[in-house]
C-alpha angles and dihedrals in degrees: 000000000000092000091047088056094051092049090051092052092047092052091045090051090051098046089043093052089048093050094048090048090051092048091049088078117068119189114228096176135015112222100177120122134042120015131173114259141183135165122233130052133271121149091214088075087076091069122103096228094046109134109236098157093121095049124115122256121234134180121252123239101034142089116272087231088064089050096057103277091108114177094006114144121173136052129346138159136221127204130192126185118202144155127223127200121245090231083079095065110126096033125127101247120207121177110215116199100167114216123343127191116249124331128356138181115193127209129186111198089338096312118120108234101170152335140198128203128006128278122228140304087049091029120187121168124225094183092137096053124100112224121231115162126185114230116209109224092228087068094059130088110213117213085003137088120285131187131212112199120188123188113202137185124196122190102186147346116005118014140191139029097339113176146344144087099298118204153079111297142174124217094220092203093053123117113255109224130208096218121019118219099180116128137057120005133175113259139188134170117225131048134270127154093220089066089082094060118111093226098046110129106237096167094118097050124107125259122242134182118246122236102033141092113270090224090068091050101055106291098098114179091001113154122174142051124345138163134217122198130188129180115208143176110206112206118260090249087076091061113130090002120135106240143189123205108223116205100169110213128342128193114248123339133335152184120207127206131190115198090341096310123114110240104168148343141192116211118004130277115186101185100296093342111104125202124189106205099191105004088237100078089118091068099043119112114239119223114156120190112229116225114239115267094016097100114055113206116218090026136082117273130178129223115196120188119194111198135183122194120190102191146346116002119016144182141044092326107163135040169237096114121184149055129309136176113265092234091055093045091053093046091048091056095045087058097040103037103154090197091063092052092050092048089049092056097045091046089055092045095053095041 
């Protein structure tokens, strides 16, 4: 009888957790159905005002082979027109596009919001990745027309936006930032202590999308050191506020500098010597408290992130990414403390 009780509790825990996880995503807009579609490649198709009235229509999600483009391999574009209510302002928008075969690049009203895989000539597939792209509110037109443009490259077999729950969603448990910093950052593999300096010239560095694994952005199988840099000019209204720099999750360990000053680290890097403190650094949430007076609102500031990845995936891979007032950050973790949730279950279990 005792074993039956334990089994029931374990099943209850698993089902409850699965239900909570499913309920954490709220659909704000269903985008399944007919999308505009055209084979070929033209970068002007990413623009908001591009004329797509003569394009074919294709069902999303589905392979383009199943929609009549049988045997086609190469480039194609999808476009979807939609409106969104002003009542949704202030939400954390995530565009979920399911699984895309093989490579994609996604724009909202002409603004790049994410990509997976690498287009030719340095082609790398990302066919197995499930696409979830953060949408900064500043890119959306409320109570007006919006356009999603998706550039896709397929090398062989099926191609296109294949499967998934396609739409705009909000993770209702996600942190609401005051200043979103997701998007294109500067990136360079290797290691150099000068790369933390505010005045370092990074104009020849490559661009990388944050958040996202570096493997899915052209650095396949790379393990070792790499640096991210971002120049930002926070608005004047953030002046004199106590702030936290939120960097989501990083695989594996990191050091974070603001204007050349170290403001936080997860794991330990002593020169080239690496030390994993708990072996789970890759799944720890990064929130680094900014010393007063270090971030200058209304002027250029530089964030530099030194990352070491020991194996498998690497980089700043999961958001949110941005700045939040310290009081809001503290309130969020008081309400979403994962340790309290774990403790509650095990107390129930052992009782």
